[in-house]
N, C-alpha and C positions, 0 to 999 in steps of 0.2 A: 504727689504732685496735687492731689485735693488740698493737703494741709497746708502747702506753700500759697495756693490762689485764698484759702480762706485766713490764711495769716496777711497776705497782701490786702484781702479786703477790710482786715479789720485794722490795720495800720492807716489805709486812707481813709476811712470813716474817723479815724480817731484826729487824724493830721484836719480832716474837715470841721469836727468837730471843734475843734482847739483854734481854728482861726475863725470860725462862725460866733464862736463865743467870743473872742476878741473884737472881732470887727463889726459884729450887729448888737450881741446881747447888751455888753457892757455899756455901749453909748446911748443904748434904748431906756437901761437902768437908769443912768446919770440925766439922760433928758427926762424922763419922768420924775426924778427926783427935784429937779430944775424947776419942772413946771409947778409943783406942789410946793417948791420954798418960795419962788420969786414970783409967782400969780396969786393975787390978793384971795383968798377964800369967797371974798363977796362977788368979786368979779366973776367967778366960776359960778359962784350960785346964782347971780342977775342975768346971766348969757345961758348958761347950759343947766340949772338946776331944774330939779322937778316941779319947782311951781312955775317956772319961766311957760310962755307959750311954746307948746309943743313943735308949731308949725317953724317957729322961730329958733329954738333950740336947735331941732334937727338938722333946720335948713344950714345953721352954722356950723354944725358939727359935718356935716356932707361936703361943704365947701372948704373947710379946713383941714379936712382928711387928705383931699388932694394936694396938698401942699407937705402931707408928713410922709416922706420917704421911708416906708417901712415894709417891712415882709410879715406873713400872718404871724410869725414868731417874734418879732421885735415891736409890732404893735402893742402887743398885751400888756407890758409895763406902763407904756404910756396911757392907754386906756384905764389902766385900774387906778393911776396915779391919778387922772383926773376923776374918776368914780369915788375914790376915797377923798379927794378935796371936795367933794359936793356936786357932780356932774351925776345927772339923771343916769338911771341904768340904761335907758333908750339911747341916749347922747353916747353912752360908753358903750353899746351892741353896735351904733352906726359906723363909729371910730374902727371899731375892731372889724366891722365888713367892707366899708369903703375904702379904706387906708391903703391896703396889701391890694386889692382889685384896681384902683383908680388912682394911684399917687403916681404926681406928673412924673418920675422916671420910668415907672412901667409905662404910662401913656405913650411917652416919646419911644421907648423901646418897641412898643406893640406898633406904632405906627410906622416905623423905621423898617418892621420885618412884615408887617401883616395889612398894615394900610390903616386909611382915615376911616373906612367903614368899620374895621374892626376896632379900631378906637371908641368911637363915637357907639358901637353895640357896648362895649365894655364900660364905658360910663354912667350910658342908661341902665342896663343891667347892675351895676353896682349901686344907682341910686334908689332904684325902683324896687329892687330885691330886697 
């Protein structure tokens, strides 16, 4: 019986990983590649680079993270793509932090289940932390 439970768990994990890779990770790597390919490096350096005003670049990273519907795994290729394209480490970290916590889909889902106060708390904590 224990062997069957372990096998069922392993099969469920294998199925989850396969679906997660196909539906989340591959599109995230494609998005990261598209960003590096199609966004001019001078634009990234101008708005998100280390020489840019920190308030300006960090604010832009925070705001744009709301539009990036990504979980904590799929945001890694996107943030690393921006970082290697010239964005500062601070900008990359903000995207890594804020996008999974406060993207528009997560906020809508949170609001539907937990209410507006929790959505506001989630936004404020994602930005301030």
